[in-house]
DOZA-571270 format. One record per atom (N, C-alpha, C, CB): residue in one letter; z, y, x. Coordinates in steps of 0.1 Angstrom, whole numbers, plus 5000, padded with zeros to 4 digits. Atoms other than C-alpha are relative to their C-alpha. Last residue first. Glycine has a CB too. Layout:
% residues N
AZYX...
% end
This chain:
% residues 57
G499550015012G504250124994G501549904997G498949964992G501450105012G505150285024G500149964993G499249925000T499850045001T507250615035T499449864995T500550055000I501250065000I507350915048I500549874998I499250035012A501049995018A509851135040A499249945007A499250164991G500250115005G511851035075G499450024981G501549935003N498850035014N513151355088N499849884990N500250134989P499049985000P510951325124P501250004987P499850085007C499549935006C507951135111C501650095005C499849944990I500449864995I506150975139I500950064986I498050035002F499750024991F507150615123F500050155012F499349895002I499550064992I505350695096I501849975005I499350055006C498949875003C502950835104C501150024992C499450104996E499849914990E502150555121E500150084995E499350015010E499049894998E502150375092E500350095006E500749985003C500149954982C498050235093C502050025005C498850235001D498650095005D498750155055D499950005017D500049814989D500450225011D494350245048D501749895007D497349835014C499050134996C495050575037C499849835003C500850004991L500150004985L491850795027L500749875009L500750145005E501150045002E491750704994E499450045015E499350074986I499750234998I495950684987I498449975007I500249854976D502050065009D494651125002D501049824997D497649975018V501550094988V498851165018V498450034983V500749665005R501350155015R499951455010R499349955007R498550064987A500850064998A502751695035A499549874984A500549965015R499450165003R504651975023R498649945005R500449944980K499350074995K504752335033K500849894992K500750085007L498749885010L502652485003L501449915005L499850014975L499849875009L500352235017L500950054997L499750004991V499449945002V499551975048V500150144993V500149985008I500249834991I497251705051I501350114999I498450104992I499149915010I497251345051I499850135007I501649965000A499750035014A494651105050A501450075003A500149824994K499849855005K493151235087K500350004983K498550115003K501349925017K491750895089K500650154998K500149894977P501950084992P493450865127P499350004991P499849835007C500750135009C496850995112C498650025007C500050014979I499950105001I498851175139I499749934990I500749995003E500850014986E498151525134E499849895001E500650045012A501249965008A498851505089A499049965025A500150264987C500450115004C502651325104C498050035001C500849964985A500050114990A503351555130A499449924994A501149965006G501450004994G503151895102G499349855011G500150155009C499849924983C506352045102C498349925006C502249915012G501649964997G505652055060G500050015021G499650214988L499149904994L510251995060L498450055000L501249975014C501949954992C509251705037C500450164998C497849934986L499949984979L512851575029L498450025009L500749795009E499749914997E512351664992E500950055016E500350014990P501049825004P508651554988P501650115000P499050004975V499149935016V508851224992V500150135002V501849964996V499249904995V505751145008V501649984988V498850174999Y500149925011Y503350825003Y501950095007Y500049874980A498849954995A502250555029A500350074983A499850115016P499449864990P499650365011P501550015006P500050144990M500349865011M500150014998M499550105012M501650084990
% end
């Protein structure tokens, strides 16, 4: 399952968007958002998030 963002934990730092190999994550209004059509569930964003704001399905 694709990754998803826990909004109350996300600070919009952009680390997840920078590391995503599929460019499936963007930061809008200081919150990361995952495009589930592009996400291939590599989980790199989960491991890089300093706030634990991204989780797998």
